[in-house]
PAFI-593452 format. One record per residue (C-alpha): x, y, z. Coordinates in Angstrom, 3 decimals, padded with zeros to 6 digits. Example, Ala and Ser with C-alpha at 12.3 -4.5 7.8 and 13.67 -1.06 7.14 Angstrom:
BEGIN
+----------+----------+----------+
!        x !        y !        z !
+----------+----------+----------+
!  012.300 ! -004.500 !  007.800 !
!  013.670 ! -001.060 !  007.140 !
+----------+----------+----------+
END
This chain:
BEGIN
+----------+----------+----------+
!        x !        y !        z !
+----------+----------+----------+
! -002.239 !  015.424 ! -008.745 !
!  000.893 !  016.647 ! -010.529 !
!  003.497 !  015.226 ! -010.732 !
!  006.791 !  015.154 ! -009.360 !
!  010.882 !  013.555 ! -010.607 !
!  010.614 !  009.931 ! -010.478 !
!  014.375 !  009.035 ! -009.737 !
!  015.936 !  005.101 ! -010.496 !
!  014.463 !  001.516 ! -010.951 !
!  013.841 !  000.779 ! -007.460 !
!  012.163 ! -002.616 ! -007.244 !
!  011.494 ! -004.353 ! -009.785 !
!  010.666 ! -008.013 ! -010.224 !
!  010.374 ! -011.390 ! -013.339 !
!  008.088 ! -013.408 ! -013.680 !
!  006.911 ! -013.050 ! -010.319 !
!  004.294 ! -016.023 ! -010.335 !
!  002.890 ! -017.667 ! -006.641 !
!  000.402 ! -020.843 ! -007.256 !
! -001.561 ! -022.253 ! -004.422 !
! -002.138 ! -026.270 ! -003.092 !
! -001.661 ! -029.016 ! -006.193 !
! -002.419 ! -030.938 ! -008.353 !
! -006.299 ! -030.477 ! -009.966 !
! -007.278 ! -027.929 ! -007.206 !
! -003.142 ! -025.582 ! -008.273 !
! -004.173 ! -021.858 ! -008.317 !
! -003.030 ! -019.540 ! -010.209 !
! -002.942 ! -016.054 ! -007.666 !
! -000.831 ! -014.937 ! -009.865 !
!  000.771 ! -015.956 ! -013.381 !
!  004.252 ! -014.365 ! -014.517 !
!  003.912 ! -010.265 ! -013.504 !
!  005.987 ! -008.598 ! -014.669 !
!  007.505 ! -005.163 ! -013.051 !
!  009.553 ! -002.091 ! -011.903 !
!  008.516 !  000.170 ! -009.373 !
!  011.066 !  004.017 ! -009.004 !
!  012.140 !  005.885 ! -006.110 !
!  009.735 !  008.526 ! -005.325 !
!  006.897 !  006.867 ! -007.755 !
!  003.406 !  006.600 ! -006.928 !
!  002.234 !  003.528 ! -008.325 !
! -001.708 !  001.295 ! -008.116 !
! -002.955 ! -001.711 ! -009.263 !
! -005.217 ! -002.409 ! -009.459 !
! -008.303 ! -005.236 ! -009.834 !
! -011.478 ! -007.129 ! -008.276 !
! -011.290 ! -008.876 ! -005.552 !
! -009.799 ! -012.077 ! -006.681 !
! -007.750 ! -010.713 ! -009.256 !
! -004.750 ! -011.443 ! -007.366 !
! -002.705 ! -007.442 ! -006.248 !
! -003.195 ! -007.767 ! -002.771 !
! -000.548 ! -011.468 ! -002.684 !
!  001.627 ! -009.388 ! -005.361 !
!  001.281 ! -007.600 ! -002.195 !
!  002.531 ! -009.880 !  000.622 !
!  005.071 ! -011.573 ! -002.403 !
!  006.574 ! -007.906 ! -003.061 !
!  006.700 ! -007.109 !  001.118 !
!  007.768 ! -010.841 !  001.965 !
!  005.331 ! -012.124 !  003.623 !
!  004.376 ! -014.683 !  001.207 !
!  006.780 ! -016.831 ! -000.897 !
!  007.554 ! -016.097 ! -004.740 !
!  006.796 ! -019.716 ! -006.431 !
!  008.753 ! -018.216 ! -009.258 !
!  010.201 ! -015.344 ! -010.654 !
!  013.048 ! -013.339 ! -009.152 !
!  012.183 ! -009.960 ! -007.638 !
!  014.709 ! -007.708 ! -007.611 !
!  016.426 ! -004.253 ! -004.849 !
!  017.822 ! -001.552 ! -005.872 !
!  019.202 ! -003.432 ! -009.001 !
!  019.962 ! -006.581 ! -006.955 !
!  018.280 ! -010.214 ! -007.357 !
!  016.810 ! -010.098 ! -002.812 !
!  018.086 ! -012.095 ! -000.356 !
!  015.356 ! -012.632 !  002.739 !
!  016.621 ! -016.277 !  003.123 !
!  016.836 ! -015.604 !  007.593 !
!  015.650 ! -014.145 !  010.223 !
!  018.143 ! -010.769 !  010.303 !
!  018.027 ! -010.523 !  006.027 !
!  014.892 ! -010.607 !  005.964 !
!  014.207 ! -007.765 !  009.273 !
!  016.433 ! -006.296 !  007.710 !
!  014.588 ! -005.708 !  004.127 !
!  011.625 ! -004.559 !  006.851 !
!  013.826 ! -002.100 !  007.663 !
!  013.760 !  000.188 !  003.531 !
!  009.732 ! -000.832 !  003.087 !
!  006.751 ! -001.169 !  004.973 !
!  003.211 ! -001.812 !  004.797 !
! -000.748 !  000.038 !  005.607 !
! -002.846 ! -002.510 !  005.829 !
! -007.020 ! -001.722 !  004.617 !
! -008.229 ! -003.276 !  007.682 !
! -006.555 ! -000.981 !  011.131 !
! -008.757 ! -003.278 !  013.502 !
! -006.407 ! -006.304 !  012.094 !
! -002.702 ! -004.916 !  012.068 !
! -001.856 ! -004.341 !  016.084 !
! -000.804 ! -006.701 !  018.643 !
! -003.820 ! -006.511 !  021.047 !
! -001.323 ! -006.999 !  024.614 !
!  000.658 ! -003.765 !  023.554 !
! -000.754 ! -000.195 !  023.300 !
!  000.085 !  003.366 !  021.676 !
!  003.808 !  003.549 !  023.447 !
!  004.224 !  000.130 !  022.288 !
!  003.614 !  000.718 !  018.851 !
!  005.878 !  004.079 !  018.322 !
!  008.920 !  002.723 !  020.385 !
!  008.764 ! -000.226 !  018.723 !
!  009.986 !  002.339 !  015.393 !
!  012.172 !  003.318 !  016.711 !
!  014.233 !  000.612 !  017.640 !
!  013.811 ! -000.527 !  014.787 !
!  015.378 !  002.115 !  013.543 !
!  018.181 !  002.000 !  015.695 !
!  016.841 !  004.432 !  018.720 !
!  016.390 !  001.672 !  021.747 !
!  019.350 !  003.260 !  023.947 !
!  018.041 !  007.561 !  023.035 !
!  017.271 !  009.865 !  026.501 !
!  013.901 !  009.082 !  027.465 !
!  012.618 !  013.373 !  027.193 !
!  013.919 !  012.326 !  023.517 !
!  011.792 !  009.000 !  022.315 !
!  009.021 !  011.393 !  023.613 !
!  010.001 !  014.201 !  021.056 !
!  009.862 !  011.612 !  018.546 !
!  006.475 !  009.853 !  019.946 !
!  004.553 !  013.180 !  019.528 !
!  006.672 !  014.666 !  016.383 !
!  005.010 !  011.372 !  015.078 !
!  001.891 !  012.059 !  016.446 !
!  001.020 !  015.714 !  015.496 !
!  002.342 !  015.181 !  011.603 !
! -000.880 !  013.246 !  011.388 !
! -002.673 !  015.833 !  013.135 !
! -003.132 !  012.701 !  015.875 !
! -001.851 !  013.901 !  020.498 !
!  000.490 !  011.603 !  021.497 !
! -000.515 !  013.172 !  024.629 !
! -003.696 !  012.535 !  024.359 !
! -002.903 !  008.356 !  023.073 !
! -000.357 !  007.525 !  026.023 !
! -000.893 !  004.464 !  028.065 !
! -004.007 !  003.270 !  025.738 !
! -004.628 ! -000.069 !  023.329 !
! -004.701 !  001.042 !  019.783 !
! -008.750 ! -000.985 !  020.038 !
! -009.454 !  002.604 !  022.832 !
! -009.033 !  004.830 !  019.306 !
! -011.201 !  005.211 !  016.773 !
! -010.020 !  003.377 !  012.906 !
! -009.746 !  006.635 !  012.056 !
! -007.060 !  007.513 !  014.684 !
! -005.789 !  003.860 !  013.973 !
! -005.258 !  004.273 !  010.487 !
! -003.213 !  007.758 !  011.317 !
! -001.239 !  005.656 !  014.169 !
! -000.527 !  003.776 !  011.678 !
!  000.978 !  006.459 !  009.558 !
!  002.197 !  007.713 !  012.156 !
!  004.921 !  004.762 !  012.519 !
!  005.781 !  005.581 !  008.752 !
!  007.143 !  008.555 !  009.014 !
!  009.460 !  007.131 !  011.916 !
!  010.614 !  004.451 !  010.333 !
!  010.974 !  006.951 !  006.969 !
!  011.151 !  003.086 !  004.232 !
!  011.622 !  003.801 !  000.816 !
!  009.297 !  001.518 !  000.257 !
!  005.739 !  001.217 !  001.038 !
!  003.126 ! -000.558 !  000.199 !
! -000.624 !  001.067 !  000.920 !
! -003.140 ! -001.589 !  000.426 !
! -006.783 !  000.112 !  000.409 !
! -006.077 !  002.349 !  003.461 !
! -008.375 !  003.839 !  002.908 !
! -011.629 !  001.109 !  001.954 !
! -013.512 !  001.059 !  006.220 !
! -013.100 !  005.489 !  006.917 !
! -015.717 !  008.316 !  005.442 !
! -014.822 !  010.496 !  002.602 !
! -013.789 !  013.535 !  004.736 !
! -010.715 !  011.147 !  006.366 !
! -010.114 !  009.281 !  002.696 !
! -008.842 !  012.629 !  001.650 !
! -006.903 !  013.913 !  004.310 !
! -004.975 !  009.801 !  004.876 !
! -003.980 !  010.333 !  001.334 !
! -002.892 !  014.010 !  001.536 !
! -000.827 !  012.323 !  004.456 !
!  001.018 !  010.183 !  002.510 !
!  001.297 !  012.371 ! -000.322 !
!  002.569 !  014.726 !  001.315 !
!  005.094 !  011.479 !  002.611 !
!  005.588 !  010.743 ! -000.094 !
!  007.184 !  014.167 ! -000.682 !
!  009.392 !  014.997 !  002.314 !
!  011.295 !  011.061 !  002.036 !
!  010.995 !  010.282 ! -001.650 !
!  009.361 !  008.085 ! -001.227 !
!  007.790 !  004.438 ! -003.450 !
!  004.385 !  004.325 ! -002.689 !
!  002.791 !  001.873 ! -004.265 !
! -001.199 !  001.639 ! -003.802 !
! -002.836 ! -001.413 ! -003.633 !
! -007.010 ! -000.520 ! -004.620 !
! -010.222 ! -001.509 ! -006.552 !
! -010.787 !  002.002 ! -007.210 !
! -009.640 !  003.489 ! -010.869 !
! -010.804 !  006.536 ! -010.090 !
! -008.259 !  006.854 ! -007.649 !
! -005.363 !  005.391 ! -009.515 !
! -006.192 !  007.441 ! -012.108 !
! -006.097 !  010.816 ! -009.754 !
! -003.378 !  009.905 ! -007.760 !
! -000.410 !  007.576 ! -008.664 !
!  002.411 !  008.005 ! -012.243 !
!  002.223 !  004.305 ! -013.025 !
! -001.029 !  002.093 ! -012.862 !
! -001.125 ! -002.201 ! -013.440 !
! -004.312 ! -003.165 ! -014.185 !
! -004.805 ! -007.184 ! -012.819 !
! -007.096 ! -009.905 ! -013.538 !
! -006.997 ! -013.314 ! -012.894 !
! -003.773 ! -012.479 ! -011.899 !
! -002.163 ! -011.100 ! -014.882 !
! -001.367 ! -007.799 ! -015.456 !
! -003.633 ! -007.441 ! -018.734 !
! -002.398 ! -003.308 ! -018.970 !
! -000.194 ! -001.442 ! -017.317 !
!  001.511 !  001.931 ! -018.536 !
!  001.128 !  006.325 ! -016.784 !
! -001.797 !  006.730 ! -015.947 !
! -002.850 !  008.216 ! -018.767 !
! -002.151 !  005.702 ! -021.007 !
! -003.349 !  002.781 ! -018.600 !
! -007.055 !  004.534 ! -017.746 !
! -007.649 !  007.576 ! -020.494 !
! -006.014 !  005.171 ! -023.323 !
! -006.982 !  001.703 ! -022.367 !
! -006.102 ! -001.636 ! -024.686 !
! -007.312 ! -004.127 ! -022.629 !
! -011.748 ! -004.909 ! -021.739 !
! -010.649 ! -005.616 ! -018.539 !
! -009.545 ! -002.108 ! -017.995 !
! -012.538 ! -000.328 ! -020.550 !
! -015.796 ! -002.896 ! -018.175 !
! -013.337 ! -001.186 ! -014.808 !
! -013.583 !  002.330 ! -015.843 !
! -017.380 !  001.280 ! -017.149 !
! -018.867 !  000.892 ! -013.724 !
! -017.825 !  003.966 ! -013.183 !
! -020.252 !  006.770 ! -012.056 !
! -019.944 !  009.633 ! -013.868 !
! -022.564 !  012.399 ! -012.211 !
! -023.187 !  014.394 ! -014.902 !
! -024.763 !  011.654 ! -016.890 !
! -027.573 !  010.291 ! -016.584 !
! -027.951 !  006.793 ! -014.810 !
! -030.859 !  004.261 ! -016.190 !
! -031.479 !  001.729 ! -013.403 !
! -033.879 !  000.488 ! -016.192 !
! -031.782 ! -002.894 ! -016.276 !
! -031.865 ! -002.973 ! -012.290 !
! -035.564 ! -002.026 ! -012.482 !
! -035.642 ! -005.850 ! -014.740 !
! -034.100 ! -007.814 ! -013.176 !
! -035.684 ! -006.880 ! -010.297 !
+----------+----------+----------+
END
């Protein structure tokens, strides 16, 4: 992937920690993590299940509180202490989640999903024909026809269509930061490449910062400017994609890389055969 110019520091964290439970049952889901994401940068936070990567993403989004540490937005301490301030923050930062089926309110039709985006961006009083045109154009960006979606509920769409609709929402909202939590894990390989291309195109068009939350270290290398590798709530490796993945220092990163199949090497099934 070609790298583009990366702008100033945009959202960062210092000593970010999240604890769950109390006493002997306390779990450190994220432990003293520092991060620094820049405008227009593509970042991948990589780790296996239970590594803390999704918990970190939810703290950055403001969906989970921070036990210790502080998050900075545009160089200032982030303040989401009230619902109004949280809504204002969400005008700048949005997310695409892993499971499109649980993302939508089942009582809201596609029209309502897109109209909510217009209202959040202050376009609630636009003439009806202009609202329609903006919704149609957003769907066109992700190769959907609004005329075929209008008056339908999201659950009437395919998984791929729902993923595309989520990106159409992002196109309308045009946030400065997008958190993409395993956004292609539930769709086929062909659709996966299309969705990634759409996100990268959107990054180029509006200079958006994209944070991918993923277990796929190969994908991270292909798309990222910077990579953070997490294990048990701790960042064990960070740097450019080349630094973190081609020249890893952490044993955990080396193990993740060792688990990636290499099509140019013969596969050794003897260990699996002995195990069975």
